[in-house]
PQR file with spaces between the fields and no chain letter, atoms N, CA, C, O and H, PARSE charges and radii, in Angstrom:
ATOM       1  N    MET     1       0.845   -1.166    0.000 -0.4000 1.5000
ATOM       2  CA   MET     1       0.000    0.000    0.000 -0.0000 2.0000
ATOM       3  C    MET     1       0.893    1.233    0.000  0.5500 1.7000
ATOM       4  O    MET     1       1.915    1.272    0.685 -0.5500 1.4000
ATOM       5  N    THR     2       0.501    2.230   -0.768 -0.4000 1.5000
ATOM       6  CA   THR     2       1.317    3.439   -0.852 -0.0000 2.0000
ATOM       7  C    THR     2       1.074    4.332    0.359  0.5500 1.7000
ATOM       8  O    THR     2       0.091    4.168    1.081 -0.5500 1.4000
ATOM       9  H    THR     2      -0.329    2.198   -1.324  0.4000 1.0000
ATOM      10  N    ALA     3       1.979    5.274    0.568 -0.4000 1.5000
ATOM      11  CA   ALA     3       1.857    6.210    1.686 -0.0000 2.0000
ATOM      12  C    ALA     3       0.581    7.033    1.581  0.5500 1.7000
ATOM      13  O    ALA     3      -0.059    7.322    2.592 -0.5500 1.4000
ATOM      14  H    ALA     3       2.778    5.407   -0.019  0.4000 1.0000
ATOM      15  N    VAL     4       0.212    7.409    0.366 -0.4000 1.5000
ATOM      16  CA   VAL     4      -1.005    8.202    0.185 -0.0000 2.0000
ATOM      17  C    VAL     4      -2.228    7.403    0.611  0.5500 1.7000
ATOM      18  O    VAL     4      -3.111    7.938    1.281 -0.5500 1.4000
ATOM      19  H    VAL     4       0.733    7.175   -0.455  0.4000 1.0000
ATOM      20  N    LYS     5      -2.289    6.142    0.236 -0.4000 1.5000
ATOM      21  CA   LYS     5      -3.420    5.304    0.628 -0.0000 2.0000
ATOM      22  C    LYS     5      -3.459    5.133    2.144  0.5500 1.7000
ATOM      23  O    LYS     5      -4.535    5.136    2.741 -0.5500 1.4000
ATOM      24  H    LYS     5      -1.571    5.707   -0.308  0.4000 1.0000
ATOM      25  N    GLU     6      -2.304    4.986    2.762 -0.4000 1.5000
ATOM      26  CA   GLU     6      -2.255    4.870    4.217 -0.0000 2.0000
ATOM      27  C    GLU     6      -2.751    6.145    4.880  0.5500 1.7000
ATOM      28  O    GLU     6      -3.450    6.084    5.891 -0.5500 1.4000
ATOM      29  H    GLU     6      -1.430    4.984    2.276  0.4000 1.0000
ATOM      30  N    LYS     7      -2.395    7.309    4.319 -0.4000 1.5000
ATOM      31  CA   LYS     7      -2.875    8.581    4.858 -0.0000 2.0000
ATOM      32  C    LYS     7      -4.392    8.686    4.730  0.5500 1.7000
ATOM      33  O    LYS     7      -5.067    9.159    5.644 -0.5500 1.4000
ATOM      34  H    LYS     7      -1.827    7.359    3.497  0.4000 1.0000
ATOM      35  N    ILE     8      -4.918    8.247    3.601 -0.4000 1.5000
ATOM      36  CA   ILE     8      -6.372    8.287    3.399 -0.0000 2.0000
ATOM      37  C    ILE     8      -7.063    7.393    4.425  0.5500 1.7000
ATOM      38  O    ILE     8      -8.047    7.805    5.040 -0.5500 1.4000
ATOM      39  H    ILE     8      -4.370    7.863    2.858  0.4000 1.0000
ATOM      40  N    LEU     9      -6.564    6.186    4.614 -0.4000 1.5000
ATOM      41  CA   LEU     9      -7.159    5.281    5.603 -0.0000 2.0000
ATOM      42  C    LEU     9      -7.089    5.874    7.009  0.5500 1.7000
ATOM      43  O    LEU     9      -8.046    5.774    7.777 -0.5500 1.4000
ATOM      44  H    LEU     9      -5.764    5.851    4.114  0.4000 1.0000
ATOM      45  N    GLY    10      -5.963    6.486    7.341 -0.4000 1.5000
ATOM      46  CA   GLY    10      -5.825    7.119    8.650 -0.0000 2.0000
ATOM      47  C    GLY    10      -6.805    8.263    8.827  0.5500 1.7000
ATOM      48  O    GLY    10      -7.397    8.425    9.893 -0.5500 1.4000
ATOM      49  H    GLY    10      -5.186    6.567    6.717  0.4000 1.0000
ATOM      50  N    ALA    11      -6.973    9.058    7.775 -0.4000 1.5000
ATOM      51  CA   ALA    11      -7.900   10.182    7.845 -0.0000 2.0000
ATOM      52  C    ALA    11      -9.333    9.702    8.011  0.5500 1.7000
ATOM      53  O    ALA    11     -10.091   10.265    8.802 -0.5500 1.4000
ATOM      54  H    ALA    11      -6.492    8.926    6.908  0.4000 1.0000
ATOM      55  N    VAL    12      -9.705    8.676    7.279 -0.4000 1.5000
ATOM      56  CA   VAL    12     -11.067    8.145    7.379 -0.0000 2.0000
ATOM      57  C    VAL    12     -11.306    7.571    8.773  0.5500 1.7000
ATOM      58  O    VAL    12     -12.413    7.672    9.303 -0.5500 1.4000
ATOM      59  H    VAL    12      -9.090    8.219    6.637  0.4000 1.0000
ATOM      60  N    THR    13     -10.298    6.981    9.358 -0.4000 1.5000
ATOM      61  CA   THR    13     -10.430    6.381   10.679 -0.0000 2.0000
ATOM      62  C    THR    13     -10.843    7.415   11.729  0.5500 1.7000
ATOM      63  O    THR    13     -11.621    7.101   12.629 -0.5500 1.4000
ATOM      64  H    THR    13      -9.399    6.899    8.928  0.4000 1.0000
ATOM      65  N    VAL    14     -10.337    8.627   11.624 -0.4000 1.5000
ATOM      66  CA   VAL    14     -10.631    9.638   12.643 -0.0000 2.0000
ATOM      67  C    VAL    14     -11.798   10.544   12.267  0.5500 1.7000
ATOM      68  O    VAL    14     -12.182   11.406   13.057 -0.5500 1.4000
ATOM      69  H    VAL    14      -9.704    8.882   10.892  0.4000 1.0000
ATOM      70  N    MET    15     -12.369   10.367   11.078 -0.4000 1.5000
ATOM      71  CA   MET    15     -13.506   11.189   10.647 -0.0000 2.0000
ATOM      72  C    MET    15     -14.761   10.834   11.425  0.5500 1.7000
ATOM      73  O    MET    15     -14.928    9.711   11.900 -0.5500 1.4000
ATOM      74  H    MET    15     -12.057    9.667   10.436  0.4000 1.0000
ATOM      75  N    SER    16     -15.630   11.814   11.540 -0.4000 1.5000
ATOM      76  CA   SER    16     -16.956   11.514   12.070 -0.0000 2.0000
ATOM      77  C    SER    16     -17.708   10.719   11.007  0.5500 1.7000
ATOM      78  O    SER    16     -17.316   10.715    9.840 -0.5500 1.4000
ATOM      79  H    SER    16     -15.495   12.726   11.155  0.4000 1.0000
ATOM      80  N    ASN    17     -18.776   10.053   11.402 -0.4000 1.5000
ATOM      81  CA   ASN    17     -19.556    9.284   10.433 -0.0000 2.0000
ATOM      82  C    ASN    17     -20.117   10.177    9.333  0.5500 1.7000
ATOM      83  O    ASN    17     -20.149    9.777    8.169 -0.5500 1.4000
ATOM      84  H    ASN    17     -19.094   10.057   12.350  0.4000 1.0000
ATOM      85  N    SER    18     -20.555   11.370    9.684 -0.4000 1.5000
ATOM      86  CA   SER    18     -21.122   12.253    8.662 -0.0000 2.0000
ATOM      87  C    SER    18     -20.045   12.708    7.679  0.5500 1.7000
ATOM      88  O    SER    18     -20.305   12.802    6.480 -0.5500 1.4000
ATOM      89  H    SER    18     -20.529   11.695   10.630  0.4000 1.0000
ATOM      90  N    ASP    19     -18.838   12.992    8.175 -0.4000 1.5000
ATOM      91  CA   ASP    19     -17.741   13.352    7.268 -0.0000 2.0000
ATOM      92  C    ASP    19     -17.372   12.181    6.366  0.5500 1.7000
ATOM      93  O    ASP    19     -17.103   12.368    5.179 -0.5500 1.4000
ATOM      94  H    ASP    19     -18.626   12.915    9.149  0.4000 1.0000
ATOM      95  N    ALA    20     -17.359   10.971    6.928 -0.4000 1.5000
ATOM      96  CA   ALA    20     -17.042    9.790    6.137 -0.0000 2.0000
ATOM      97  C    ALA    20     -18.095    9.578    5.045  0.5500 1.7000
ATOM      98  O    ALA    20     -17.758    9.198    3.924 -0.5500 1.4000
ATOM      99  H    ALA    20     -17.578   10.819    7.892  0.4000 1.0000
ATOM     100  N    GLU    21     -19.365    9.823    5.369 -0.4000 1.5000
ATOM     101  CA   GLU    21     -20.421    9.692    4.367 -0.0000 2.0000
ATOM     102  C    GLU    21     -20.243   10.706    3.242  0.5500 1.7000
ATOM     103  O    GLU    21     -20.431   10.375    2.071 -0.5500 1.4000
ATOM     104  H    GLU    21     -19.639   10.132    6.280  0.4000 1.0000
ATOM     105  N    GLU    22     -19.884   11.933    3.588 -0.4000 1.5000
ATOM     106  CA   GLU    22     -19.616   12.950    2.560 -0.0000 2.0000
ATOM     107  C    GLU    22     -18.441   12.530    1.686  0.5500 1.7000
ATOM     108  O    GLU    22     -18.489   12.655    0.462 -0.5500 1.4000
ATOM     109  H    GLU    22     -19.731   12.202    4.539  0.4000 1.0000
ATOM     110  N    PHE    23     -17.397   12.036    2.320 -0.4000 1.5000
ATOM     111  CA   PHE    23     -16.219   11.586    1.582 -0.0000 2.0000
ATOM     112  C    PHE    23     -16.591   10.447    0.634  0.5500 1.7000
ATOM     113  O    PHE    23     -16.149   10.423   -0.514 -0.5500 1.4000
ATOM     114  H    PHE    23     -17.359   11.935    3.314  0.4000 1.0000
ATOM     115  N    TRP    24     -17.410    9.500    1.118 -0.4000 1.5000
ATOM     116  CA   TRP    24     -17.838    8.385    0.280 -0.0000 2.0000
ATOM     117  C    TRP    24     -18.634    8.884   -0.916  0.5500 1.7000
ATOM     118  O    TRP    24     -18.486    8.360   -2.021 -0.5500 1.4000
ATOM     119  H    TRP    24     -17.770    9.520    2.051  0.4000 1.0000
ATOM     120  N    GLU    25     -19.481    9.895   -0.706 -0.4000 1.5000
ATOM     121  CA   GLU    25     -20.254   10.466   -1.811 -0.0000 2.0000
ATOM     122  C    GLU    25     -19.326   11.044   -2.880  0.5500 1.7000
ATOM     123  O    GLU    25     -19.567   10.861   -4.073 -0.5500 1.4000
ATOM     124  H    GLU    25     -19.601   10.320    0.191  0.4000 1.0000
ATOM     125  N    LEU    26     -18.271   11.736   -2.463 -0.4000 1.5000
ATOM     126  CA   LEU    26     -17.292   12.275   -3.416 -0.0000 2.0000
ATOM     127  C    LEU    26     -16.635   11.148   -4.212  0.5500 1.7000
ATOM     128  O    LEU    26     -16.498   11.233   -5.433 -0.5500 1.4000
ATOM     129  H    LEU    26     -18.075   11.885   -1.494  0.4000 1.0000
ATOM     130  N    ILE    27     -16.238   10.110   -3.516 -0.4000 1.5000
ATOM     131  CA   ILE    27     -15.604    8.968   -4.189 -0.0000 2.0000
ATOM     132  C    ILE    27     -16.588    8.314   -5.146  0.5500 1.7000
ATOM     133  O    ILE    27     -16.239    8.006   -6.286 -0.5500 1.4000
ATOM     134  H    ILE    27     -16.349   10.041   -2.525  0.4000 1.0000
ATOM     135  N    SER    28     -17.809    8.104   -4.690 -0.4000 1.5000
ATOM     136  CA   SER    28     -18.822    7.445   -5.517 -0.0000 2.0000
ATOM     137  C    SER    28     -19.126    8.240   -6.779  0.5500 1.7000
ATOM     138  O    SER    28     -19.271    7.669   -7.860 -0.5500 1.4000
ATOM     139  H    SER    28     -18.092    8.354   -3.764  0.4000 1.0000
ATOM     140  N    LYS    29     -19.222    9.555   -6.638 -0.4000 1.5000
ATOM     141  CA   LYS    29     -19.522   10.388   -7.805 -0.0000 2.0000
ATOM     142  C    LYS    29     -18.404   10.314   -8.839  0.5500 1.7000
ATOM     143  O    LYS    29     -18.663   10.285  -10.042 -0.5500 1.4000
ATOM     144  H    LYS    29     -19.104   10.018   -5.760  0.4000 1.0000
ATOM     145  N    LYS    30     -17.172   10.285   -8.369 -0.4000 1.5000
ATOM     146  CA   LYS    30     -16.048   10.279   -9.307 -0.0000 2.0000
ATOM     147  C    LYS    30     -15.792    8.895   -9.907  0.5500 1.7000
ATOM     148  O    LYS    30     -15.469    8.800  -11.091 -0.5500 1.4000
ATOM     149  H    LYS    30     -16.962   10.309   -7.392  0.4000 1.0000
ATOM     150  N    TYR    31     -15.929    7.826   -9.128 -0.4000 1.5000
ATOM     151  CA   TYR    31     -15.498    6.504   -9.570 -0.0000 2.0000
ATOM     152  C    TYR    31     -16.614    5.479   -9.709  0.5500 1.7000
ATOM     153  O    TYR    31     -16.342    4.331  -10.062 -0.5500 1.4000
ATOM     154  H    TYR    31     -16.191    7.904   -8.166  0.4000 1.0000
ATOM     155  N    ASN    32     -17.844    5.850   -9.446 -0.4000 1.5000
ATOM     156  CA   ASN    32     -18.943    4.899   -9.424 -0.0000 2.0000
ATOM     157  C    ASN    32     -19.013    4.001  -10.658  0.5500 1.7000
ATOM     158  O    ASN    32     -19.118    2.785  -10.495 -0.5500 1.4000
ATOM     159  H    ASN    32     -18.065    6.783   -9.160  0.4000 1.0000
ATOM     160  N    PRO    33     -18.962    4.527  -11.872 -0.5600 1.5000
ATOM     161  CA   PRO    33     -19.075    3.618  -13.021  0.2800 2.0000
ATOM     162  C    PRO    33     -17.948    2.593  -13.099  0.5500 1.7000
ATOM     163  O    PRO    33     -18.144    1.506  -13.643 -0.5500 1.4000
ATOM     164  N    SER    34     -16.785    2.917  -12.571 -0.4000 1.5000
ATOM     165  CA   SER    34     -15.656    2.003  -12.725 -0.0000 2.0000
ATOM     166  C    SER    34     -15.477    1.044  -11.552  0.5500 1.7000
ATOM     167  O    SER    34     -14.637    0.149  -11.637 -0.5500 1.4000
ATOM     168  H    SER    34     -16.626    3.800  -12.129  0.4000 1.0000
ATOM     169  N    TRP    35     -16.234    1.193  -10.452 -0.4000 1.5000
ATOM     170  CA   TRP    35     -16.078    0.282   -9.324 -0.0000 2.0000
ATOM     171  C    TRP    35     -16.297   -1.165   -9.750  0.5500 1.7000
ATOM     172  O    TRP    35     -15.602   -2.063   -9.275 -0.5500 1.4000
ATOM     173  H    TRP    35     -16.917    1.921  -10.383  0.4000 1.0000
ATOM     174  N    ASN    36     -17.250   -1.396  -10.635 -0.4000 1.5000
ATOM     175  CA   ASN    36     -17.541   -2.764  -11.074 -0.0000 2.0000
ATOM     176  C    ASN    36     -16.461   -3.333  -11.978  0.5500 1.7000
ATOM     177  O    ASN    36     -16.423   -4.537  -12.231 -0.5500 1.4000
ATOM     178  H    ASN    36     -17.815   -0.667  -11.021  0.4000 1.0000
ATOM     179  N    GLU    37     -15.590   -2.468  -12.460 -0.4000 1.5000
ATOM     180  CA   GLU    37     -14.535   -2.907  -13.368 -0.0000 2.0000
ATOM     181  C    GLU    37     -13.228   -3.223  -12.634  0.5500 1.7000
ATOM     182  O    GLU    37     -12.258   -3.660  -13.253 -0.5500 1.4000
ATOM     183  H    GLU    37     -15.621   -1.490  -12.255  0.4000 1.0000
ATOM     184  N    ILE    38     -13.204   -3.005  -11.336 -0.4000 1.5000
ATOM     185  CA   ILE    38     -11.977   -3.247  -10.575 -0.0000 2.0000
ATOM     186  C    ILE    38     -11.779   -4.748  -10.420  0.5500 1.7000
ATOM     187  O    ILE    38     -12.667   -5.472   -9.970 -0.5500 1.4000
ATOM     188  H    ILE    38     -13.992   -2.649  -10.833  0.4000 1.0000
ATOM     189  N    GLU    39     -10.604   -5.185  -10.801 -0.4000 1.5000
ATOM     190  CA   GLU    39     -10.289   -6.605  -10.718 -0.0000 2.0000
ATOM     191  C    GLU    39     -10.076   -7.014   -9.266  0.5500 1.7000
ATOM     192  O    GLU    39      -9.351   -6.350   -8.525 -0.5500 1.4000
ATOM     193  H    GLU    39      -9.883   -4.597  -11.167  0.4000 1.0000
ATOM     194  N    GLU    40     -10.704   -8.099   -8.871 -0.4000 1.5000
ATOM     195  CA   GLU    40     -10.517   -8.624   -7.526 -0.0000 2.0000
ATOM     196  C    GLU    40      -9.262   -9.488   -7.510  0.5500 1.7000
ATOM     197  O    GLU    40      -9.069  -10.341   -8.377 -0.5500 1.4000
ATOM     198  H    GLU    40     -11.293   -8.639   -9.473  0.4000 1.0000
ATOM     199  N    VAL    41      -8.417   -9.258   -6.519 -0.4000 1.5000
ATOM     200  CA   VAL    41      -7.189  -10.041   -6.402 -0.0000 2.0000
ATOM     201  C    VAL    41      -7.187  -10.774   -5.070  0.5500 1.7000
ATOM     202  O    VAL    41      -7.803  -10.334   -4.100 -0.5500 1.4000
ATOM     203  H    VAL    41      -8.574   -8.566   -5.814  0.4000 1.0000
ATOM     204  N    SER    42      -6.501  -11.872   -5.041 -0.4000 1.5000
ATOM     205  CA   SER    42      -6.376  -12.642   -3.815 -0.0000 2.0000
ATOM     206  C    SER    42      -5.402  -11.950   -2.868  0.5500 1.7000
ATOM     207  O    SER    42      -4.460  -11.297   -3.316 -0.5500 1.4000
ATOM     208  H    SER    42      -6.000  -12.230   -5.829  0.4000 1.0000
ATOM     209  N    PRO    43      -5.622  -12.087   -1.565 -0.5600 1.5000
ATOM     210  CA   PRO    43      -4.695  -11.471   -0.612  0.2800 2.0000
ATOM     211  C    PRO    43      -3.319  -12.124   -0.695  0.5500 1.7000
ATOM     212  O    PRO    43      -3.194  -13.330   -0.911 -0.5500 1.4000
ATOM     213  N    ASP    44      -2.288  -11.293   -0.516 -0.4000 1.5000
ATOM     214  CA   ASP    44      -0.933  -11.849   -0.491 -0.0000 2.0000
ATOM     215  C    ASP    44      -0.602  -12.262    0.940  0.5500 1.7000
ATOM     216  O    ASP    44      -1.456  -12.175    1.823 -0.5500 1.4000
ATOM     217  H    ASP    44      -2.390  -10.314   -0.340  0.4000 1.0000
ATOM     218  N    GLU    45       0.619  -12.707    1.173 -0.4000 1.5000
ATOM     219  CA   GLU    45       1.009  -13.231    2.483 -0.0000 2.0000
ATOM     220  C    GLU    45       0.876  -12.174    3.577  0.5500 1.7000
ATOM     221  O    GLU    45       0.429  -12.488    4.680 -0.5500 1.4000
ATOM     222  H    GLU    45       1.312  -12.778    0.456  0.4000 1.0000
ATOM     223  N    LEU    46       1.254  -10.933    3.293 -0.4000 1.5000
ATOM     224  CA   LEU    46       1.133   -9.865    4.291 -0.0000 2.0000
ATOM     225  C    LEU    46      -0.335   -9.610    4.630  0.5500 1.7000
ATOM     226  O    LEU    46      -0.680   -9.437    5.799 -0.5500 1.4000
ATOM     227  H    LEU    46       1.617  -10.678    2.397  0.4000 1.0000
ATOM     228  N    ASP    47      -1.193   -9.586    3.622 -0.4000 1.5000
ATOM     229  CA   ASP    47      -2.629   -9.411    3.861 -0.0000 2.0000
ATOM     230  C    ASP    47      -3.153  -10.518    4.775  0.5500 1.7000
ATOM     231  O    ASP    47      -3.896  -10.251    5.720 -0.5500 1.4000
ATOM     232  H    ASP    47      -0.913   -9.726    2.672  0.4000 1.0000
ATOM     233  N    LEU    48      -2.766  -11.749    4.491 -0.4000 1.5000
ATOM     234  CA   LEU    48      -3.226  -12.889    5.292 -0.0000 2.0000
ATOM     235  C    LEU    48      -2.738  -12.791    6.736  0.5500 1.7000
ATOM     236  O    LEU    48      -3.464  -13.142    7.665 -0.5500 1.4000
ATOM     237  H    LEU    48      -2.162  -11.966    3.723  0.4000 1.0000
ATOM     238  N    GLN    49      -1.517  -12.317    6.920 -0.4000 1.5000
ATOM     239  CA   GLN    49      -0.983  -12.150    8.271 -0.0000 2.0000
ATOM     240  C    GLN    49      -1.779  -11.081    9.028  0.5500 1.7000
ATOM     241  O    GLN    49      -2.102  -11.257   10.203 -0.5500 1.4000
ATOM     242  H    GLN    49      -0.927  -12.032    6.165  0.4000 1.0000
ATOM     243  N    MET    50      -2.090   -9.972    8.348 -0.4000 1.5000
ATOM     244  CA   MET    50      -2.851   -8.905    8.991 -0.0000 2.0000
ATOM     245  C    MET    50      -4.264   -9.366    9.335  0.5500 1.7000
ATOM     246  O    MET    50      -4.769   -9.058   10.415 -0.5500 1.4000
ATOM     247  H    MET    50      -1.827   -9.829    7.394  0.4000 1.0000
ATOM     248  N    LEU    51      -4.902  -10.094    8.434 -0.4000 1.5000
ATOM     249  CA   LEU    51      -6.242  -10.600    8.699 -0.0000 2.0000
ATOM     250  C    LEU    51      -6.236  -11.559    9.885  0.5500 1.7000
ATOM     251  O    LEU    51      -7.151  -11.539   10.709 -0.5500 1.4000
ATOM     252  H    LEU    51      -4.492  -10.344    7.557  0.4000 1.0000
ATOM     253  N    LYS    52      -5.208  -12.396    9.971 -0.4000 1.5000
ATOM     254  CA   LYS    52      -5.103  -13.334   11.097 -0.0000 2.0000
ATOM     255  C    LYS    52      -4.912  -12.567   12.399  0.5500 1.7000
ATOM     256  O    LYS    52      -5.514  -12.914   13.415 -0.5500 1.4000
ATOM     257  H    LYS    52      -4.465  -12.412    9.301  0.4000 1.0000
ATOM     258  N    ALA    53      -4.083  -11.533   12.379 -0.4000 1.5000
ATOM     259  CA   ALA    53      -3.864  -10.730   13.583 -0.0000 2.0000
ATOM     260  C    ALA    53      -5.157  -10.048   14.023  0.5500 1.7000
ATOM     261  O    ALA    53      -5.437   -9.968   15.219 -0.5500 1.4000
ATOM     262  H    ALA    53      -3.594  -11.251   11.553  0.4000 1.0000
ATOM     263  N    ILE    54      -5.938   -9.562   13.076 -0.4000 1.5000
ATOM     264  CA   ILE    54      -7.216   -8.925   13.411 -0.0000 2.0000
ATOM     265  C    ILE    54      -8.138   -9.921   14.095  0.5500 1.7000
ATOM     266  O    ILE    54      -8.822   -9.575   15.058 -0.5500 1.4000
ATOM     267  H    ILE    54      -5.710   -9.628   12.104  0.4000 1.0000
ATOM     268  N    GLU    55      -8.159  -11.137   13.611 -0.4000 1.5000
ATOM     269  CA   GLU    55      -9.025  -12.167   14.189 -0.0000 2.0000
ATOM     270  C    GLU    55      -8.534  -12.652   15.551  0.5500 1.7000
ATOM     271  O    GLU    55      -9.336  -12.891   16.453 -0.5500 1.4000
ATOM     272  H    GLU    55      -7.603  -11.418   12.829  0.4000 1.0000
ATOM     273  N    ASP    56      -7.212  -12.798   15.700 -0.4000 1.5000
ATOM     274  CA   ASP    56      -6.652  -13.443   16.885 -0.0000 2.0000
ATOM     275  C    ASP    56      -6.241  -12.495   18.009  0.5500 1.7000
ATOM     276  O    ASP    56      -6.236  -12.894   19.173 -0.5500 1.4000
ATOM     277  H    ASP    56      -6.560  -12.604   14.967  0.4000 1.0000
ATOM     278  N    ASP    57      -5.898  -11.252   17.684 -0.4000 1.5000
ATOM     279  CA   ASP    57      -5.346  -10.331   18.678 -0.0000 2.0000
ATOM     280  C    ASP    57      -6.206   -9.073   18.774  0.5500 1.7000
ATOM     281  O    ASP    57      -6.101   -8.187   17.926 -0.5500 1.4000
ATOM     282  H    ASP    57      -5.902  -10.928   16.738  0.4000 1.0000
ATOM     283  N    PRO    58      -7.053   -8.987   19.798 -0.5600 1.5000
ATOM     284  CA   PRO    58      -7.930   -7.821   19.903  0.2800 2.0000
ATOM     285  C    PRO    58      -7.172   -6.514   20.134  0.5500 1.7000
ATOM     286  O    PRO    58      -7.740   -5.435   19.970 -0.5500 1.4000
ATOM     287  N    GLU    59      -5.903   -6.602   20.512 -0.4000 1.5000
ATOM     288  CA   GLU    59      -5.114   -5.399   20.746 -0.0000 2.0000
ATOM     289  C    GLU    59      -4.268   -4.997   19.532  0.5500 1.7000
ATOM     290  O    GLU    59      -3.455   -4.077   19.625 -0.5500 1.4000
ATOM     291  H    GLU    59      -5.441   -7.479   20.645  0.4000 1.0000
ATOM     292  N    CYS    60      -4.449   -5.671   18.410 -0.4000 1.5000
ATOM     293  CA   CYS    60      -3.608   -5.380   17.245 -0.0000 2.0000
ATOM     294  C    CYS    60      -4.064   -4.139   16.486  0.5500 1.7000
ATOM     295  O    CYS    60      -3.330   -3.631   15.638 -0.5500 1.4000
ATOM     296  H    CYS    60      -5.109   -6.418   18.335  0.4000 1.0000
ATOM     297  N    HIS    61      -5.247   -3.652   16.775 -0.4000 1.5000
ATOM     298  CA   HIS    61      -5.773   -2.498   16.065 -0.0000 2.0000
ATOM     299  C    HIS    61      -5.025   -1.248   16.512  0.5500 1.7000
ATOM     300  O    HIS    61      -5.065   -0.871   17.683 -0.5500 1.4000
ATOM     301  H    HIS    61      -5.843   -4.064   17.463  0.4000 1.0000
ATOM     302  N    GLU    62      -4.355   -0.623   15.581 -0.4000 1.5000
ATOM     303  CA   GLU    62      -3.587    0.576   15.890 -0.0000 2.0000
ATOM     304  C    GLU    62      -4.168    1.726   15.089  0.5500 1.7000
ATOM     305  O    GLU    62      -4.308    1.637   13.869 -0.5500 1.4000
ATOM     306  H    GLU    62      -4.322   -0.929   14.630  0.4000 1.0000
ATOM     307  N    PHE    63      -4.506    2.805   15.778 -0.4000 1.5000
ATOM     308  CA   PHE    63      -5.109    3.950   15.119 -0.0000 2.0000
ATOM     309  C    PHE    63      -4.188    5.160   15.226  0.5500 1.7000
ATOM     310  O    PHE    63      -3.438    5.307   16.191 -0.5500 1.4000
ATOM     311  H    PHE    63      -4.392    2.878   16.769  0.4000 1.0000
ATOM     312  N    THR    64      -4.260    6.002   14.238 -0.4000 1.5000
ATOM     313  CA   THR    64      -3.472    7.226   14.219 -0.0000 2.0000
ATOM     314  C    THR    64      -4.309    8.359   14.794  0.5500 1.7000
ATOM     315  O    THR    64      -5.451    8.568   14.386 -0.5500 1.4000
ATOM     316  H    THR    64      -4.870    5.883   13.454  0.4000 1.0000
ATOM     317  N    LYS    65      -3.730    9.091   15.749 -0.4000 1.5000
ATOM     318  CA   LYS    65      -4.441   10.232   16.313 -0.0000 2.0000
ATOM     319  C    LYS    65      -4.570   11.317   15.245  0.5500 1.7000
ATOM     320  O    LYS    65      -3.687   11.487   14.404 -0.5500 1.4000
ATOM     321  H    LYS    65      -2.802    8.921   16.080  0.4000 1.0000
ATOM     322  N    GLU    66      -5.668   12.036   15.293 -0.4000 1.5000
ATOM     323  CA   GLU    66      -5.905   13.099   14.314 -0.0000 2.0000
ATOM     324  C    GLU    66      -4.757   14.109   14.329  0.5500 1.7000
ATOM     325  O    GLU    66      -4.373   14.622   13.279 -0.5500 1.4000
ATOM     326  H    GLU    66      -6.385   11.898   15.975  0.4000 1.0000
ATOM     327  N    SER    67      -4.215   14.393   15.498 -0.4000 1.5000
ATOM     328  CA   SER    67      -3.127   15.362   15.601 -0.0000 2.0000
ATOM     329  C    SER    67      -1.847   14.890   14.913  0.5500 1.7000
ATOM     330  O    SER    67      -0.968   15.699   14.615 -0.5500 1.4000
ATOM     331  H    SER    67      -4.528   13.976   16.352  0.4000 1.0000
ATOM     332  N    ASP    68      -1.738   13.574   14.657 -0.4000 1.5000
ATOM     333  CA   ASP    68      -0.552   13.032   13.996 -0.0000 2.0000
ATOM     334  C    ASP    68      -0.695   12.950   12.473  0.5500 1.7000
ATOM     335  O    ASP    68       0.243   12.561   11.777 -0.5500 1.4000
ATOM     336  H    ASP    68      -2.452   12.917   14.899  0.4000 1.0000
ATOM     337  N    ILE    69      -1.869   13.317   11.963 -0.4000 1.5000
ATOM     338  CA   ILE    69      -2.109   13.223   10.533 -0.0000 2.0000
ATOM     339  C    ILE    69      -1.712   14.526    9.860  0.5500 1.7000
ATOM     340  O    ILE    69      -2.117   15.606   10.290 -0.5500 1.4000
ATOM     341  H    ILE    69      -2.631   13.633   12.528  0.4000 1.0000
ATOM     342  N    SER    70      -0.931   14.421    8.818 -0.4000 1.5000
ATOM     343  CA   SER    70      -0.533   15.591    8.038 -0.0000 2.0000
ATOM     344  C    SER    70      -1.556   15.812    6.942  0.5500 1.7000
ATOM     345  O    SER    70      -1.830   14.906    6.155 -0.5500 1.4000
ATOM     346  H    SER    70      -0.602   13.544    8.468  0.4000 1.0000
ATOM     347  N    TRP    71      -2.121   17.007    6.882 -0.4000 1.5000
ATOM     348  CA   TRP    71      -3.176   17.314    5.910 -0.0000 2.0000
ATOM     349  C    TRP    71      -2.609   18.073    4.712  0.5500 1.7000
ATOM     350  O    TRP    71      -3.274   18.951    4.162 -0.5500 1.4000
ATOM     351  H    TRP    71      -1.897   17.743    7.520  0.4000 1.0000
ATOM     352  N    GLU    72      -1.405   17.745    4.312 -0.4000 1.5000
ATOM     353  CA   GLU    72      -0.765   18.441    3.182 -0.0000 2.0000
ATOM     354  C    GLU    72      -1.364   18.039    1.869  0.5500 1.7000
ATOM     355  O    GLU    72      -0.943   18.530    0.822 -0.5500 1.4000
ATOM     356  H    GLU    72      -0.864   17.031    4.758  0.4000 1.0000
């Protein structure tokens, strides 16, 4: 995952639900026709490790504080 995608995920994590809904509307308006064209890929080894950690370790969830997010 690129740094930009990680920043987006971090930003969404700290958004209010209403802000997240607005953000989703922006994404949907821009990319809606092409969402169905996105190729589904199988998870790689790192993805599988992260999914296992989510299932097995309730303390593995790490969130970024809003104050630590750069809005550049």
